[in-house]
C-alpha positions as a Markdown table, in Angstrom:
| # | Residue | x | y | z |
|---|---|---|---|---|
| 1 | Met | -18.7 | 31.2 | -9.3 |
| 2 | Leu | -18.7 | 27.6 | -10.6 |
| 3 | Ser | -15.9 | 26.6 | -8.2 |
| 4 | Ile | -17.8 | 28.1 | -5.3 |
| 5 | Leu | -20.9 | 26.1 | -6.3 |
| 6 | Met | -18.8 | 22.9 | -6.6 |
| 7 | Leu | -17.3 | 23.4 | -3.2 |
| 8 | Ala | -20.7 | 24.0 | -1.7 |
| 9 | Ala | -21.9 | 20.8 | -3.2 |
| 10 | Cys | -19.0 | 18.8 | -2.0 |
| 11 | Thr | -19.2 | 20.1 | 1.6 |
| 12 | Ser | -23.0 | 19.8 | 2.0 |
| 13 | Asn | -24.2 | 18.0 | 5.1 |
| 14 | Glu | -27.1 | 16.5 | 3.2 |
| 15 | Ser | -26.2 | 13.1 | 1.7 |
| 16 | Asn | -27.8 | 9.9 | 0.8 |
| 17 | Asn | -24.6 | 8.0 | 1.2 |
| 18 | Pro | -24.3 | 5.3 | 3.9 |
| 19 | Thr | -22.9 | 6.6 | 7.2 |
| 20 | Asn | -22.3 | 3.5 | 9.1 |
| 21 | Glu | -21.2 | -0.1 | 8.5 |
| 22 | Thr | -24.7 | -1.5 | 8.9 |
| 23 | Asp | -25.6 | 0.2 | 5.6 |
| 24 | Met | -22.9 | -1.6 | 3.7 |
| 25 | Thr | -22.8 | -4.9 | 1.9 |
| 26 | Ser | -21.7 | -7.6 | 4.2 |
| 27 | Leu | -18.4 | -9.3 | 3.3 |
| 28 | Asn | -17.8 | -13.0 | 3.7 |
| 29 | Leu | -14.6 | -12.9 | 5.9 |
| 30 | Thr | -12.5 | -15.9 | 6.7 |
| 31 | Gln | -12.4 | -16.4 | 10.5 |
| 32 | Glu | -9.6 | -18.9 | 10.8 |
| 33 | Trp | -6.0 | -17.8 | 11.0 |
| 34 | Asp | -4.7 | -18.1 | 7.4 |
| 35 | Lys | -1.7 | -15.7 | 7.5 |
| 36 | Thr | 1.7 | -16.4 | 6.1 |
| 37 | Phe | 3.2 | -15.7 | 9.5 |
| 38 | Pro | 2.5 | -17.2 | 13.0 |
| 39 | Lys | 0.0 | -15.6 | 15.4 |
| 40 | Ser | 1.5 | -13.6 | 18.2 |
| 41 | Asp | 0.4 | -14.3 | 21.8 |
| 42 | Lys | 1.1 | -10.7 | 22.7 |
| 43 | Val | -1.8 | -9.2 | 20.7 |
| 44 | Glu | -5.6 | -9.6 | 20.3 |
| 45 | His | -6.8 | -10.1 | 16.8 |
| 46 | Arg | -10.2 | -9.7 | 15.1 |
| 47 | Lys | -11.7 | -9.0 | 11.7 |
| 48 | Val | -13.3 | -5.6 | 10.9 |
| 49 | Thr | -14.7 | -3.8 | 7.9 |
| 50 | Phe | -15.0 | -0.2 | 7.0 |
| 51 | His | -16.0 | 1.7 | 3.8 |
| 52 | Asn | -14.3 | 4.4 | 1.7 |
| 53 | Arg | -16.0 | 7.4 | 0.2 |
| 54 | Tyr | -16.8 | 5.4 | -3.0 |
| 55 | Gly | -18.9 | 3.1 | -0.9 |
| 56 | Ile | -16.5 | 0.2 | -1.3 |
| 57 | Glu | -16.3 | -2.0 | 1.9 |
| 58 | Leu | -12.8 | -2.9 | 2.9 |
| 59 | Ala | -11.8 | -5.9 | 5.0 |
| 60 | Ala | -9.1 | -5.7 | 7.6 |
| 61 | Asp | -7.4 | -7.4 | 10.5 |
| 62 | Leu | -7.3 | -5.3 | 13.7 |
| 63 | Tyr | -4.3 | -6.0 | 16.0 |
| 64 | Thr | -4.5 | -4.7 | 19.6 |
| 65 | Pro | -1.8 | -5.1 | 22.3 |
| 66 | Lys | -3.1 | -7.5 | 24.9 |
| 67 | Gly | -4.1 | -5.7 | 28.1 |
| 68 | Ala | -4.0 | -2.3 | 26.5 |
| 69 | Thr | -6.2 | 0.4 | 28.1 |
| 70 | Gly | -7.0 | 3.9 | 27.3 |
| 71 | Lys | -6.7 | 5.6 | 23.9 |
| 72 | Leu | -3.8 | 4.2 | 21.8 |
| 73 | Ala | -1.8 | 5.5 | 18.9 |
| 74 | Ala | -2.9 | 3.7 | 15.7 |
| 75 | Ile | -1.3 | 2.7 | 12.5 |
| 76 | Ala | -3.0 | 1.6 | 9.2 |
| 77 | Val | -1.0 | -0.7 | 7.0 |
| 78 | Ser | -1.4 | -2.0 | 3.4 |
| 79 | Gly | 0.7 | -3.5 | 0.6 |
| 80 | Pro | 2.5 | -4.8 | -1.3 |
| 81 | Phe | 0.8 | -3.9 | -4.6 |
| 82 | Gly | -1.4 | -6.9 | -5.5 |
| 83 | Ala | -0.8 | -8.6 | -2.1 |
| 84 | Val | -3.3 | -9.2 | 0.7 |
| 85 | Lys | -3.4 | -8.5 | 4.4 |
| 86 | Glu | -2.4 | -12.1 | 5.3 |
| 87 | Gln | 1.0 | -11.4 | 3.9 |
| 88 | Ser | 3.4 | -8.5 | 4.5 |
| 89 | Ser | 1.0 | -5.9 | 5.8 |
| 90 | Gly | -0.4 | -8.2 | 8.5 |
| 91 | Leu | 3.1 | -9.0 | 9.6 |
| 92 | Tyr | 4.0 | -5.4 | 10.0 |
| 93 | Ala | 0.7 | -4.6 | 11.8 |
| 94 | Gln | 1.2 | -7.5 | 14.2 |
| 95 | His | 4.7 | -6.4 | 15.0 |
| 96 | Met | 3.6 | -2.8 | 15.7 |
| 97 | Ala | 0.8 | -4.1 | 17.9 |
| 98 | Glu | 3.4 | -6.1 | 19.9 |
| 99 | Arg | 5.1 | -2.8 | 20.5 |
| 100 | Gly | 2.0 | -1.1 | 21.9 |
| 101 | Phe | 0.2 | 0.4 | 18.9 |
| 102 | Leu | -3.2 | -0.5 | 17.7 |
| 103 | Ala | -2.6 | -1.6 | 14.1 |
| 104 | Leu | -5.0 | -2.2 | 11.1 |
| 105 | Ala | -3.9 | -4.3 | 8.1 |
| 106 | Phe | -6.4 | -3.9 | 5.3 |
| 107 | Asp | -7.0 | -5.3 | 1.8 |
| 108 | Pro | -7.3 | -2.5 | -0.7 |
| 109 | Ser | -10.3 | -2.1 | -2.9 |
| 110 | Phe | -10.8 | -4.8 | -5.5 |
| 111 | Thr | -8.4 | -7.1 | -3.7 |
| 112 | Gly | -8.5 | -10.0 | -1.2 |
| 113 | Glu | -11.5 | -10.0 | 1.0 |
| 114 | Ser | -12.4 | -6.4 | 0.3 |
| 115 | Gly | -15.2 | -5.3 | -1.9 |
| 116 | Gly | -15.1 | -3.7 | -5.3 |
| 117 | Thr | -15.8 | -5.1 | -8.7 |
| 118 | Pro | -14.4 | -6.0 | -11.1 |
| 119 | Arg | -11.5 | -7.7 | -9.3 |
| 120 | Arg | -7.8 | -7.2 | -10.0 |
| 121 | Met | -8.2 | -3.5 | -10.7 |
| 122 | Ala | -6.1 | -0.6 | -9.3 |
| 123 | Ser | -6.5 | 3.2 | -9.1 |
| 124 | Pro | -4.2 | 5.9 | -7.8 |
| 125 | Asp | -7.2 | 7.7 | -6.6 |
| 126 | Ile | -9.2 | 4.9 | -5.0 |
| 127 | Asn | -6.3 | 3.1 | -3.5 |
| 128 | Thr | -5.0 | 6.4 | -2.0 |
| 129 | Glu | -8.6 | 6.9 | -0.7 |
| 130 | Asp | -8.4 | 3.4 | 1.0 |
| 131 | Phe | -5.7 | 4.8 | 3.3 |
| 132 | Leu | -7.9 | 7.8 | 4.1 |
| 133 | Ala | -10.8 | 5.6 | 4.8 |
| 134 | Ala | -8.7 | 3.6 | 7.2 |
| 135 | Val | -8.0 | 6.8 | 9.0 |
| 136 | Asp | -11.7 | 7.6 | 9.1 |
| 137 | Phe | -12.3 | 4.2 | 10.7 |
| 138 | Leu | -9.5 | 4.4 | 13.3 |
| 139 | Ser | -10.5 | 8.0 | 14.2 |
| 140 | Val | -13.9 | 6.9 | 15.6 |
| 141 | Gln | -12.7 | 3.9 | 17.6 |
| 142 | Asp | -13.2 | 4.2 | 21.4 |
| 143 | Asn | -9.6 | 3.0 | 22.1 |
| 144 | Val | -7.9 | 5.2 | 19.5 |
| 145 | Asp | -6.6 | 8.8 | 19.9 |
| 146 | Pro | -7.6 | 10.4 | 16.6 |
| 147 | Glu | -4.7 | 12.8 | 16.9 |
| 148 | Arg | -2.2 | 10.0 | 16.9 |
| 149 | Ile | -2.7 | 8.1 | 13.6 |
| 150 | Gly | 0.0 | 7.0 | 11.2 |
| 151 | Ile | 0.3 | 4.8 | 8.2 |
| 152 | Ile | 2.7 | 2.2 | 6.6 |
| 153 | Gly | 2.6 | 1.5 | 2.9 |
| 154 | Ile | 4.7 | -1.4 | 1.5 |
| 155 | Cys | 5.9 | -1.7 | -2.1 |
| 156 | Gly | 3.4 | -0.1 | -4.4 |
| 157 | Phe | 1.3 | 1.0 | -1.4 |
| 158 | Gly | 4.3 | 2.9 | -0.2 |
| 159 | Gly | 3.7 | 5.3 | -3.1 |
| 160 | Met | 0.0 | 5.4 | -2.2 |
| 161 | Ala | 0.9 | 6.1 | 1.4 |
| 162 | Val | 3.1 | 9.1 | 0.5 |
| 163 | Asn | 0.3 | 10.4 | -1.7 |
| 164 | Ala | -2.2 | 10.0 | 1.1 |
| 165 | Ala | 0.1 | 11.9 | 3.5 |
| 166 | Ala | 0.2 | 14.8 | 0.9 |
| 167 | Leu | -3.6 | 14.8 | 0.8 |
| 168 | Asp | -4.6 | 14.3 | 4.5 |
| 169 | Pro | -2.9 | 16.1 | 7.4 |
| 170 | Arg | -4.7 | 13.8 | 9.8 |
| 171 | Ile | -1.9 | 11.3 | 9.0 |
| 172 | Lys | 0.6 | 12.4 | 11.6 |
| 173 | Ala | 3.5 | 10.1 | 10.5 |
| 174 | Thr | 4.1 | 8.0 | 7.4 |
| 175 | Val | 6.4 | 5.1 | 6.6 |
| 176 | Ala | 7.0 | 3.8 | 3.1 |
| 177 | Ser | 8.8 | 0.5 | 3.1 |
| 178 | Thr | 10.5 | -0.9 | -0.1 |
| 179 | Met | 8.5 | 1.6 | -2.0 |
| 180 | Tyr | 7.3 | 1.5 | -5.6 |
| 181 | Asp | 5.9 | 4.6 | -7.4 |
| 182 | Met | 3.4 | 2.8 | -9.6 |
| 183 | Ser | 2.8 | 5.9 | -11.7 |
| 184 | Lys | 6.5 | 6.4 | -12.4 |
| 185 | Val | 7.1 | 2.7 | -13.3 |
| 186 | Ser | 4.0 | 2.6 | -15.4 |
| 187 | Val | 4.9 | 5.7 | -17.4 |
| 188 | Glu | 8.7 | 5.2 | -17.7 |
| 189 | Gly | 9.2 | 1.4 | -17.3 |
| 190 | Tyr | 11.9 | 0.2 | -15.0 |
| 191 | Phe | 15.0 | 2.5 | -15.0 |
| 192 | Lys | 13.3 | 4.7 | -17.7 |
| 193 | Ser | 13.6 | 1.8 | -20.2 |
| 194 | Glu | 10.3 | 2.9 | -21.8 |
| 195 | Asp | 10.6 | 6.7 | -21.3 |
| 196 | Thr | 10.1 | 8.0 | -24.8 |
| 197 | Pro | 6.9 | 9.5 | -26.3 |
| 198 | Ala | 6.8 | 6.7 | -28.9 |
| 199 | Gln | 7.0 | 4.0 | -26.2 |
| 200 | Arg | 4.3 | 5.7 | -24.2 |
| 201 | Met | 2.1 | 5.9 | -27.2 |
| 202 | Glu | 2.6 | 2.3 | -27.9 |
| 203 | Lys | 1.4 | 1.4 | -24.4 |
| 204 | Arg | -1.6 | 3.6 | -24.8 |
| 205 | Arg | -2.5 | 1.9 | -28.0 |
| 206 | Met | -2.1 | -1.5 | -26.4 |
| 207 | Met | -4.4 | -0.5 | -23.6 |
| 208 | Ala | -7.0 | 0.9 | -25.9 |
| 209 | Ala | -7.0 | -2.3 | -28.0 |
| 210 | Gln | -7.2 | -4.5 | -24.9 |
| 211 | Arg | -10.2 | -2.4 | -23.6 |
| 212 | Ile | -12.1 | -3.1 | -26.8 |
| 213 | Glu | -11.3 | -6.8 | -26.7 |
| 214 | Asp | -12.3 | -7.0 | -23.0 |
| 215 | Tyr | -15.6 | -5.3 | -23.7 |
| 216 | Arg | -16.3 | -7.6 | -26.7 |
| 217 | Thr | -15.6 | -10.8 | -24.7 |
| 218 | Gly | -17.1 | -9.6 | -21.4 |
| 219 | Thr | -14.0 | -10.7 | -19.5 |
| 220 | Tyr | -10.7 | -9.1 | -18.5 |
| 221 | Lys | -7.5 | -10.6 | -19.8 |
| 222 | Arg | -5.1 | -11.2 | -17.0 |
| 223 | Gly | -1.5 | -10.2 | -17.1 |
| 224 | Gly | -0.3 | -13.1 | -15.1 |
| 225 | Gly | 1.2 | -13.3 | -11.6 |
| 226 | Val | 4.8 | -13.9 | -10.6 |
| 227 | Leu | 6.7 | -16.6 | -12.4 |
| 228 | Lys | 6.5 | -20.1 | -11.0 |
| 229 | Pro | 9.8 | -21.6 | -9.9 |
| 230 | Glu | 10.0 | -24.0 | -12.8 |
| 231 | Met | 9.7 | -21.0 | -15.2 |
| 232 | Leu | 12.9 | -19.3 | -14.0 |
| 233 | Thr | 16.0 | -19.5 | -16.1 |
| 234 | Asp | 19.6 | -18.2 | -15.7 |
| 235 | Glu | 18.6 | -15.1 | -17.7 |
| 236 | Thr | 15.7 | -14.2 | -15.3 |
| 237 | Pro | 16.5 | -11.0 | -13.5 |
| 238 | Gln | 17.3 | -11.5 | -9.8 |
| 239 | Phe | 14.5 | -9.3 | -8.6 |
| 240 | Val | 12.0 | -11.5 | -10.5 |
| 241 | Lys | 13.5 | -14.5 | -8.9 |
| 242 | Asp | 13.1 | -12.8 | -5.5 |
| 243 | Tyr | 9.4 | -12.2 | -6.2 |
| 244 | Thr | 9.0 | -15.9 | -7.1 |
| 245 | Asp | 10.8 | -16.9 | -3.9 |
| 246 | Tyr | 8.3 | -15.0 | -1.8 |
| 247 | Tyr | 4.9 | -15.2 | -3.7 |
| 248 | Ala | 5.2 | -18.6 | -5.3 |
| 249 | Thr | 6.5 | -20.7 | -2.4 |
| 250 | Ala | 5.3 | -21.5 | 1.1 |
| 251 | Arg | 7.2 | -18.5 | 2.3 |
| 252 | Gly | 4.6 | -16.0 | 1.1 |
| 253 | Tyr | 2.0 | -17.7 | -1.1 |
| 254 | His | -1.6 | -16.9 | -0.4 |
| 255 | Glu | -4.5 | -18.0 | -2.5 |
| 256 | Arg | -6.2 | -14.6 | -2.4 |
| 257 | Ser | -3.1 | -12.7 | -3.5 |
| 258 | Gly | -3.1 | -11.7 | -7.1 |
| 259 | Asn | 0.7 | -11.6 | -7.1 |
| 260 | Ser | 0.7 | -15.2 | -5.8 |
| 261 | Thr | -1.9 | -16.4 | -8.4 |
| 262 | Asp | -3.0 | -15.0 | -11.7 |
| 263 | Gly | -1.9 | -11.3 | -11.5 |
| 264 | Trp | -3.6 | -8.1 | -12.5 |
| 265 | Asn | -6.0 | -7.5 | -15.3 |
| 266 | Val | -4.0 | -6.2 | -18.3 |
| 267 | Ile | -5.9 | -2.9 | -18.2 |
| 268 | Gly | -6.0 | -2.9 | -14.4 |
| 269 | Cys | -3.3 | -0.2 | -13.9 |
| 270 | Gln | -4.1 | 2.0 | -16.9 |
| 271 | Ser | -4.9 | 5.1 | -15.0 |
| 272 | Phe | -1.4 | 5.2 | -13.5 |
| 273 | Tyr | -0.1 | 6.2 | -16.9 |
| 274 | Asn | -1.1 | 9.8 | -16.5 |
| 275 | Gln | -2.0 | 10.3 | -12.9 |
| 276 | Pro | 1.3 | 11.0 | -11.0 |
| 277 | Leu | 1.3 | 10.0 | -7.3 |
| 278 | Leu | 4.0 | 12.2 | -5.8 |
| 279 | Cys | 3.4 | 15.6 | -7.5 |
| 280 | Trp | 2.6 | 17.3 | -4.1 |
| 281 | Ala | 5.0 | 15.3 | -1.9 |
| 282 | His | 7.0 | 18.4 | -1.3 |
| 283 | Glu | 4.1 | 19.9 | 0.7 |
| 284 | Ile | 3.9 | 17.1 | 3.2 |
| 285 | Glu | 4.4 | 18.8 | 6.6 |
| 286 | Asn | 4.3 | 15.7 | 8.8 |
| 287 | Pro | 7.2 | 13.3 | 9.2 |
| 288 | Val | 7.9 | 10.7 | 6.6 |
| 289 | Leu | 10.3 | 7.7 | 6.8 |
| 290 | Leu | 11.4 | 5.9 | 3.6 |
| 291 | Ile | 13.0 | 2.5 | 4.1 |
| 292 | His | 14.7 | 0.6 | 1.3 |
| 293 | Gly | 17.2 | -2.1 | 0.7 |
| 294 | Glu | 20.6 | -1.2 | -0.6 |
| 295 | Lys | 20.5 | -3.9 | -3.2 |
| 296 | Ala | 16.8 | -3.5 | -4.1 |
| 297 | His | 16.1 | -2.9 | -7.8 |
| 298 | Ser | 13.4 | -0.5 | -6.7 |
| 299 | Arg | 15.6 | 1.7 | -4.4 |
| 300 | Tyr | 15.5 | 4.6 | -6.9 |
| 301 | Phe | 11.8 | 5.0 | -6.2 |
| 302 | Ser | 12.5 | 5.9 | -2.5 |
| 303 | Glu | 15.4 | 8.1 | -3.6 |
| 304 | Tyr | 13.1 | 9.9 | -6.0 |
| 305 | Ala | 10.4 | 10.3 | -3.3 |
| 306 | Phe | 13.0 | 11.8 | -0.9 |
| 307 | Glu | 14.2 | 14.2 | -3.6 |
| 308 | Arg | 10.6 | 15.2 | -4.3 |
| 309 | Met | 10.0 | 16.0 | -0.6 |
| 310 | Thr | 13.4 | 17.7 | 0.2 |
| 311 | Gly | 15.0 | 18.7 | -3.0 |
| 312 | Ile | 18.0 | 16.5 | -2.3 |
| 313 | Ala | 19.1 | 13.5 | -4.4 |
| 314 | Pro | 20.5 | 11.0 | -1.9 |
| 315 | Glu | 22.3 | 8.7 | -4.4 |
| 316 | Gly | 22.2 | 5.6 | -2.4 |
| 317 | Arg | 22.9 | 7.1 | 1.0 |
| 318 | Ser | 20.7 | 7.2 | 4.1 |
| 319 | Met | 19.8 | 10.8 | 4.7 |
| 320 | Thr | 17.7 | 13.1 | 6.9 |
| 321 | Lys | 16.4 | 16.5 | 6.1 |
| 322 | Gly | 14.1 | 18.1 | 8.6 |
| 323 | Asn | 11.4 | 15.5 | 9.4 |
| 324 | Lys | 12.0 | 13.5 | 6.2 |
| 325 | Glu | 14.3 | 10.5 | 6.4 |
| 326 | Leu | 15.6 | 7.9 | 3.9 |
| 327 | Leu | 17.0 | 4.8 | 5.6 |
| 328 | Ile | 19.0 | 2.4 | 3.4 |
| 329 | Ile | 19.3 | -1.2 | 4.8 |
| 330 | Pro | 22.8 | -2.6 | 3.9 |
| 331 | Gly | 22.7 | -5.6 | 1.7 |
| 332 | Ala | 18.9 | -5.9 | 1.6 |
| 333 | Ser | 16.9 | -6.7 | -1.5 |
| 334 | His | 13.4 | -5.4 | -2.3 |
| 335 | Val | 11.7 | -8.6 | -1.0 |
| 336 | Asp | 13.8 | -8.8 | 2.1 |
| 337 | Leu | 11.5 | -6.1 | 3.5 |
| 338 | Tyr | 8.4 | -8.1 | 2.8 |
| 339 | Asp | 8.9 | -10.5 | 5.7 |
| 340 | Asp | 11.4 | -11.3 | 8.4 |
| 341 | Lys | 13.2 | -14.1 | 6.7 |
| 342 | Ala | 16.4 | -12.1 | 6.3 |
| 343 | Gly | 15.9 | -10.4 | 9.7 |
| 344 | Val | 16.5 | -6.9 | 8.3 |
| 345 | Ile | 13.1 | -5.2 | 8.7 |
| 346 | Pro | 14.0 | -2.4 | 11.2 |
| 347 | Phe | 11.0 | -2.8 | 13.5 |
| 348 | Asp | 12.9 | -1.0 | 16.3 |
| 349 | Lys | 13.3 | 2.0 | 14.0 |
| 350 | Leu | 9.6 | 1.9 | 13.1 |
| 351 | Glu | 8.7 | 1.8 | 16.8 |
| 352 | Asp | 11.0 | 4.8 | 17.6 |
| 353 | Phe | 9.7 | 6.7 | 14.6 |
| 354 | Phe | 6.0 | 6.3 | 15.5 |
| 355 | Arg | 6.6 | 6.7 | 19.2 |
| 356 | Leu | 8.3 | 10.0 | 18.6 |
| 357 | Asn | 5.8 | 11.3 | 16.1 |
| 358 | Leu | 2.5 | 9.9 | 17.4 |
| 359 | Lys | 2.8 | 11.3 | 20.9 |
């Protein structure tokens, strides 16, 4: 009986929640072009906002093919984890708009120009919800076909995208590029280097102590962003050097990106420790494409996701089972799929995938 009452409460049509953007807090959006990539003359661009079910207003860049008419297939894009829409997600969105799709690159909650306080926080629930809210927004646009909406998640938002696809069948096609599973890496450490009960308990104790300190001081201690170039040494892991090359140089630096500047709050990702993202990935019915670099330190996250969805461990190989595909890019690193510097992002493949599955 309790579950029936709870369901009735959740599905009631009576609500005091805001139902349109005029009810939401206005965001102060930058109007000049401040992306890390050049503006295309093949697309129309404008700033938009939309809200998620928690009432957080999200800021986004909407890219529309020039001269497009009728109802278009649409794609929502976000990531990497801690980055902003002026970086990788905007680049992906603009490329997809050049290929005929309406594309929305958005800042997640607590990040960039989007709302949500305190800043520099993350949530497996809220950040998954951000994708669902983007689908809400796209579904009511006059120039979008609501039956033809897909999503792209990059890095940590690749895991959120797969989680969103498991939750929402309105998402007809999903791409996760150079994916991180933020729950897996939080719980286990890289390559299961912190995967014992004692190590997990130590992290829990650290978080608990930091929460008390933050509450006492009224501030949130920051964990720091990527290393600056002068901080790198011969012993620095290559993937850390790759992050520096993107986030801490003119290549990808952006002043609103936490990865570029001062990083996350230390307790910002605490909830990932016991809220797994991919537990229902095996029930995703719609197509999913996982793209990863052969030399990426993070490749095992996409391999794990593919195995969760199909029951097959790909072990470094490109594989397809049914409508689930893992594409391994030869010679590519994790960061090579952030931008087009190495020329390895398979935009032709993305176009074919979405054109086939958003028809």
